C-alpha positions as CSV (number, residue, x, y, z in Angstrom):
1,X,-128.4,58.7,107.5
2,X,-127.4,61.1,104.5
3,X,-129.6,61.1,101.8
4,X,-128.6,60.3,98.3
5,X,-127.9,63.2,95.6
6,X,-130.4,62.9,92.9
7,X,-129.7,63.7,89.3
8,X,-131.5,63.2,86.0
9,X,-129.6,62.2,83.1
10,X,-130.7,62.7,79.5
11,X,-128.9,61.3,76.7
12,X,-129.1,61.2,72.9
13,X,-127.0,60.0,70.0
14,X,-127.7,60.0,65.9
15,X,-125.9,59.2,62.9
16,X,-126.6,60.8,59.6
17,X,-126.6,57.7,57.4
18,X,-126.8,55.0,59.8
19,X,-124.1,54.2,59.8
20,X,-122.8,57.7,58.8
21,X,-121.4,60.6,60.5
22,X,-122.4,60.2,64.4
23,X,-122.4,62.2,67.7
24,X,-123.8,62.0,71.1
25,X,-125.1,64.5,73.7
26,X,-125.7,64.2,77.5
27,X,-126.9,66.6,80.0
28,X,-127.0,66.3,84.0
29,X,-130.0,68.2,85.4
30,X,-131.1,69.0,89.0
31,X,-134.4,67.4,89.3
32,X,-135.6,69.8,91.9
33,X,-134.4,73.2,90.2
34,X,-134.2,72.1,86.6
35,X,-130.9,73.5,86.6
36,X,-128.1,72.1,84.1
37,X,-125.1,70.8,86.0
38,X,-123.0,69.4,83.1
39,X,-123.2,68.9,79.6
40,X,-121.1,66.2,77.2
41,X,-121.0,65.8,73.4
42,X,-118.7,64.5,71.2
43,X,-118.3,63.6,67.3
44,X,-117.2,60.0,67.2
45,X,-116.7,59.3,63.2
46,X,-118.9,56.9,61.4
47,X,-121.2,54.8,63.8
48,X,-125.0,53.7,63.7
49,X,-127.6,55.6,65.9
50,X,-127.5,52.8,69.0
51,X,-123.6,53.0,69.2
52,X,-123.8,56.9,69.6
53,X,-126.9,56.6,72.0
54,X,-124.9,54.4,74.3
55,X,-121.7,56.5,74.1
56,X,-124.1,59.3,75.1
57,X,-125.4,57.2,78.3
58,X,-121.7,56.6,79.1
59,X,-121.1,60.1,79.0
60,X,-123.9,61.2,81.0
61,X,-123.3,58.8,83.9
62,X,-119.4,59.5,83.9
63,X,-120.6,63.5,84.2
64,X,-123.0,62.5,86.9
65,X,-120.5,60.7,88.8
66,X,-117.8,63.3,88.6
67,X,-120.1,65.8,90.4
68,X,-120.2,63.7,93.5
69,X,-117.0,63.1,95.1
70,X,-118.0,59.6,96.6
71,X,-120.5,58.6,93.9
72,X,-119.3,55.0,94.0
73,X,-120.4,54.5,97.6
74,X,-123.8,52.4,97.9
75,X,-126.6,55.2,98.6
76,X,-124.2,58.3,97.9
77,X,-126.0,58.8,94.4
78,X,-129.3,58.2,92.8
79,X,-129.3,58.9,88.7
80,X,-132.7,58.5,86.9
81,X,-131.6,58.2,83.1
82,X,-134.5,59.4,80.4
83,X,-133.5,58.7,77.0
84,X,-135.8,58.4,73.9
85,X,-134.0,55.1,72.6
86,X,-136.1,52.2,73.6
87,X,-133.3,49.7,72.7
88,X,-131.0,51.1,75.0
89,X,-133.6,51.8,77.9
90,X,-134.9,48.1,77.7
91,X,-131.3,46.5,77.5
92,X,-130.0,48.5,80.5
93,X,-133.1,47.6,82.4
94,X,-132.5,44.0,81.7
95,X,-135.8,43.3,79.8
96,X,-134.2,42.9,76.3
97,X,-131.2,40.6,75.5
98,X,-128.1,42.2,74.2
99,X,-127.2,40.2,71.2
100,X,-125.2,42.2,69.1
101,X,-121.3,42.4,69.6
102,X,-121.0,46.0,69.2
103,X,-123.6,46.6,71.9
104,X,-122.2,44.4,74.8
105,X,-119.1,46.2,75.5
106,X,-120.8,49.5,75.6
107,X,-123.8,48.3,77.8
108,X,-121.1,46.7,80.1
109,X,-119.0,50.0,80.2
110,X,-122.0,51.8,81.0
111,X,-123.0,49.3,83.8
112,X,-119.6,49.7,85.5
113,X,-119.8,53.5,86.2
114,X,-122.4,53.4,89.1
115,X,-123.7,50.8,91.5
116,X,-126.7,49.0,89.5
117,X,-129.0,50.2,92.5
118,X,-128.2,53.8,91.9
119,X,-129.4,53.9,88.5
120,X,-132.9,53.5,86.9
121,X,-133.8,53.9,83.3
122,X,-136.9,55.7,81.6
123,X,-138.0,56.1,78.0
124,X,-139.3,59.5,77.0
125,X,-140.7,60.8,73.6
126,X,-138.0,62.4,71.4
127,X,-139.7,65.8,71.8
128,X,-138.9,65.6,75.6
129,X,-135.2,64.8,74.7
130,X,-134.5,68.1,72.9
131,X,-131.6,69.4,75.1
132,X,-129.5,66.0,74.6
133,X,-130.6,65.7,70.9
134,X,-129.7,69.5,70.3
135,X,-125.9,68.7,71.7
136,X,-125.6,65.8,69.8
137,X,-126.4,67.7,66.5
138,X,-124.1,70.4,67.7
139,X,-121.4,67.5,68.0
140,X,-121.9,66.4,64.5
141,X,-121.9,69.6,63.0
142,X,-118.7,70.4,64.8
143,X,-117.3,67.1,63.5
144,X,-118.2,68.2,60.0
145,X,-116.2,71.1,60.1
146,X,-113.2,69.3,61.6
147,X,-113.5,70.6,65.3
148,X,-114.5,69.0,68.7
149,X,-117.6,70.6,70.6
150,X,-117.4,72.9,73.1
151,X,-119.8,74.1,75.5
152,X,-121.5,77.3,75.0
153,X,-120.7,80.4,77.1
154,X,-124.2,80.2,78.5
155,X,-123.9,76.8,79.9
156,X,-120.5,76.7,81.5
157,X,-121.8,73.7,83.3
158,X,-118.4,72.0,84.1
159,X,-117.3,75.2,86.1
160,X,-120.0,74.4,88.8
161,X,-118.9,73.2,92.0
162,X,-119.7,69.4,93.2
163,X,-123.3,69.2,94.7
164,X,-121.9,67.3,97.9
165,X,-118.9,67.0,99.6
166,X,-116.7,69.9,101.7
167,X,-116.5,73.3,100.1
168,X,-112.6,72.9,99.5
169,X,-113.6,70.2,97.0
170,X,-115.4,72.4,94.5
171,X,-112.3,72.7,91.9
172,X,-111.6,68.9,92.4
173,X,-115.3,68.1,91.4
174,X,-115.4,70.6,88.6
175,X,-112.0,69.1,87.3
176,X,-113.5,65.6,87.7
177,X,-116.5,66.7,85.8
178,X,-114.0,68.2,82.9
179,X,-112.2,64.6,82.9
180,X,-115.2,62.8,82.4
181,X,-116.1,64.7,79.5
182,X,-112.2,64.1,78.0
183,X,-112.2,60.5,78.7
184,X,-115.6,59.9,77.3
185,X,-114.1,60.8,73.6
186,X,-112.8,57.9,72.4
187,X,-112.3,56.5,68.8
188,X,-115.1,56.0,66.4
189,X,-117.1,53.0,67.2
190,X,-117.5,50.0,64.8
191,X,-120.5,50.5,62.9
192,X,-123.3,47.9,63.4
193,X,-124.3,46.0,60.4
194,X,-127.2,43.7,59.8
195,X,-130.8,43.1,59.3
196,X,-132.3,43.8,62.9
197,X,-131.9,41.3,65.5
198,X,-134.5,39.3,66.9
199,X,-134.9,40.8,70.3
200,X,-135.7,44.1,68.3
201,X,-139.5,43.3,67.5
202,X,-141.2,43.6,64.3
203,X,-140.1,46.8,62.5
204,X,-141.8,49.9,61.3
205,X,-142.3,48.8,57.5
206,X,-143.1,51.8,54.9
207,X,-144.1,50.5,51.6
208,X,-143.6,53.4,49.2
209,X,-146.0,54.0,46.4
210,X,-145.3,56.5,43.7
211,X,-148.6,58.0,42.4
212,X,-150.0,57.2,39.0
213,X,-149.6,59.1,36.0
214,X,-150.7,62.4,35.2
215,X,-150.7,64.4,32.0
216,X,-147.4,65.7,32.7
217,X,-145.7,62.3,33.6
218,X,-145.2,61.1,30.1
219,X,-143.8,64.2,29.0
220,X,-141.2,64.2,31.9
221,X,-142.3,67.6,33.1
222,X,-141.2,69.1,36.4
223,X,-144.4,68.3,38.6
224,X,-143.9,69.3,42.3
225,X,-145.7,70.9,44.9
226,X,-145.7,74.5,43.6
227,X,-147.3,73.7,40.4
228,X,-151.0,73.2,39.0
229,X,-151.4,70.1,41.3
230,X,-152.7,67.9,38.3
231,X,-155.2,65.1,38.7
232,X,-154.4,61.5,37.5
233,X,-154.8,60.9,33.7
234,X,-157.0,57.7,32.5
235,X,-153.5,56.0,32.7
236,X,-153.0,56.9,36.2
237,X,-156.3,55.8,37.4
238,X,-155.7,52.5,35.8
239,X,-152.4,52.0,37.4
240,X,-153.9,52.9,40.9
241,X,-156.4,50.2,40.3
242,X,-153.8,47.7,39.3
243,X,-151.6,48.5,42.5
244,X,-154.7,48.3,44.7
245,X,-155.5,44.7,43.3
246,X,-152.0,43.7,44.0
247,X,-151.7,45.4,47.4
248,X,-155.0,43.7,48.4
249,X,-153.7,40.5,47.1
250,X,-150.7,40.7,49.5
251,X,-153.1,41.7,52.6
252,X,-150.1,43.4,54.4
253,X,-151.0,46.9,54.6
254,X,-152.6,47.9,57.8
255,X,-152.7,52.0,57.3
256,X,-152.5,54.3,54.4
257,X,-150.7,57.8,54.6
258,X,-150.7,60.1,51.5
259,X,-149.1,63.2,50.3
260,X,-151.5,66.2,50.3
261,X,-151.3,66.6,46.4
262,X,-154.2,65.5,44.2
263,X,-152.4,62.8,42.3
264,X,-151.3,60.9,45.6
265,X,-154.8,61.6,47.4
266,X,-156.3,60.0,44.2
267,X,-154.2,57.2,44.1
268,X,-154.4,56.4,47.7
269,X,-158.3,56.7,47.7
270,X,-158.2,54.0,45.1
271,X,-156.1,51.6,47.1
272,X,-158.0,52.5,50.6
273,X,-161.3,52.1,48.9
274,X,-160.1,48.4,47.7
275,X,-158.3,47.5,51.1
276,X,-161.2,49.0,53.2
277,X,-158.8,51.6,55.0
278,X,-159.0,55.4,55.6
279,X,-156.5,57.7,54.1
280,X,-154.3,60.1,56.5
281,X,-152.7,63.1,54.9
282,X,-149.0,63.9,56.0
283,X,-147.7,67.4,54.4
284,X,-144.2,65.9,55.1
285,X,-144.7,63.8,52.1
286,X,-145.3,66.4,49.4
287,X,-143.2,66.7,46.3
288,X,-140.4,69.1,46.1
289,X,-141.5,72.7,45.0
290,X,-139.6,73.1,41.7
291,X,-140.2,76.9,41.7
292,X,-139.9,78.5,38.3
293,X,-139.3,75.1,36.7
294,X,-143.0,73.6,37.6
295,X,-144.5,72.4,34.3
296,X,-141.5,72.7,32.2
297,X,-139.5,69.8,30.5
298,X,-135.6,69.5,31.4
299,X,-134.6,70.8,27.9
300,X,-136.9,73.8,28.6
301,X,-135.2,74.6,31.6
302,X,-131.7,74.0,30.2
303,X,-132.7,76.7,27.4
304,X,-134.3,79.1,29.8
305,X,-132.5,78.8,33.0
306,X,-129.0,76.9,32.1
307,X,-126.7,78.4,34.8
308,X,-129.4,77.5,37.5
309,X,-129.9,74.0,36.2
310,X,-126.1,73.7,36.1
311,X,-125.8,74.8,39.8
312,X,-128.9,72.5,40.9
313,X,-127.1,69.5,39.3
314,X,-123.9,70.2,41.0
315,X,-125.2,70.5,44.7
316,X,-128.2,69.3,46.5
317,X,-128.0,72.5,48.6
318,X,-129.0,74.8,45.5
319,X,-132.8,75.6,44.9
320,X,-134.5,75.4,41.6
321,X,-135.0,79.0,40.0
322,X,-137.5,81.1,41.6
323,X,-137.6,80.3,45.5
324,X,-138.0,76.4,45.0
325,X,-137.1,73.9,47.6
326,X,-133.3,72.4,47.5
327,X,-132.9,68.8,47.8
328,X,-131.3,69.1,51.3
329,X,-134.4,71.0,52.5
330,X,-136.3,68.3,51.1
331,X,-134.0,65.8,53.0
332,X,-134.6,67.5,56.1
333,X,-138.2,67.7,55.8
334,X,-138.7,63.9,55.0
335,X,-136.1,62.8,57.6
336,X,-138.1,64.7,60.3
337,X,-141.3,62.8,58.7
338,X,-139.9,59.5,58.7
339,X,-138.7,59.6,62.4
340,X,-142.2,61.0,63.4
341,X,-143.9,58.1,61.4
342,X,-141.8,55.5,62.8
343,X,-142.4,56.2,66.2
344,X,-145.8,56.5,65.7
345,X,-146.3,53.3,63.8
346,X,-143.7,51.0,65.1
347,X,-144.3,47.1,64.3
348,X,-146.8,48.0,61.7
349,X,-146.9,48.0,57.8
350,X,-147.8,51.3,56.6
351,X,-148.5,52.6,52.8
352,X,-147.0,55.8,52.2
353,X,-148.5,57.2,48.8
354,X,-146.0,59.9,48.0
355,X,-143.6,61.1,44.9
356,X,-140.2,60.6,43.2
357,X,-138.2,62.8,45.7
358,X,-139.4,61.6,48.9
359,X,-139.3,57.8,48.2
360,X,-135.7,58.5,46.5
361,X,-134.5,60.4,49.8
362,X,-136.0,57.6,52.2
363,X,-134.1,55.1,50.0
364,X,-130.8,57.0,50.1
365,X,-130.9,57.6,53.8
366,X,-131.8,53.9,54.5
367,X,-128.6,53.0,52.6
368,X,-126.4,56.0,53.8
369,X,-125.7,56.9,50.3
370,X,-124.5,60.3,49.1
371,X,-126.9,62.8,48.2
372,X,-125.8,62.8,44.4
373,X,-127.3,59.1,44.4
374,X,-130.8,61.1,44.0
375,X,-129.8,61.6,40.3
376,X,-129.1,57.9,39.8
377,X,-132.3,56.0,40.8
378,X,-135.2,55.7,38.7
379,X,-139.0,55.4,39.8
380,X,-141.6,54.7,37.5
381,X,-145.1,56.0,38.0
382,X,-147.2,53.6,40.2
383,X,-144.2,51.8,41.5
384,X,-143.7,50.2,44.9
385,X,-140.6,50.3,47.0
386,X,-140.5,49.3,50.8
387,X,-138.0,50.1,54.0
388,X,-138.2,48.6,57.1
389,X,-137.0,50.4,60.3
390,X,-135.9,48.7,63.4
391,X,-135.9,49.6,67.2
392,X,-132.1,50.0,67.2
393,X,-132.3,52.7,64.2
394,X,-131.2,50.5,61.5
395,X,-133.0,50.6,58.1
396,X,-133.2,47.7,55.6
397,X,-134.3,48.8,51.9
398,X,-136.4,45.8,50.9
399,X,-137.7,46.9,47.4
400,X,-137.2,49.6,44.8
401,X,-139.1,50.5,41.7
402,X,-141.2,47.4,41.5
403,X,-143.7,47.7,38.7
404,X,-144.4,43.9,38.2
405,X,-148.1,44.5,39.2
406,X,-148.4,46.8,36.1
407,X,-147.6,44.0,33.6
């Protein structure tokens, strides 16, 4: 009896905005040699993370099938799918119900590609899914430039012969693999809209606390991560006590994570002492480095660095004078921190004690709002905001700039 061919399919998808510009990536791997046998990636327009992830799964299964001429025959092929999407793995394994109407046809399409007995699913951490994640990001980058993704010259994967069947079928096998990549490129999926389905479990909820006042706060001076690292003022310490009282009364906070800057550590320590919780430090929550503008008022920056300020206000990719961070750079840092923390604290309510820019960035990304929205939000000292992150990648902004506890 002929042994089935065995492949590993790793797939991923992403959305820059959720919903937002989205793409997927998939790779077929020989589990014995680790060799890449096929790659697929595509920009799919505006969609959510989970739509993109399902599209990546479909493309990966089609690519695996195309490499084996008789793949649909029982026992001809065995595919182990590895993804960092808990939602897709659990739904395709049959352990979670598929309730959302956008997911049902995608799951059904994936299930039709190969016999159910030929496919198993395994969840892996995001850091072990880097190949597919890279392809998805390449596809989104290509889509941003108005182009389709193309495989790199170093991975001319689809020119490989099929891994079973007579030698004369080599060209046909490669052609089928190319066709699989082509036919997997459909129209943009309909974005998922909602507050998180019941079968997704409890979200990771981040309660976002801006630190209390420092001496620089009422004077509205630029105070980032590249300046003097001021301590809380007397007013700021009072604000920290008030917010600690409020959070203790609510009784929902399970963990506390703080920016490494002094004003946040002091605020977090006050809350932690009241709640009986230790404070963890996360460097990704630090404020923007405002370069040469640190400690200056807006008017002083206008007077000294007028053209630089105009450029900064016109584009989130422009850094402040003197080598500070652009808001685009901060967004990448904060996004990576968000992804790491939501994975680590799934189903828990965590207090993040941080700064204006990280909080605004998390709110903006949750809403899928454009970068310029950063200039259109107000965040008071010691204010509370909250965002919930669901297993399907959707986010829900639940609160913004609440200062009722200070009145």
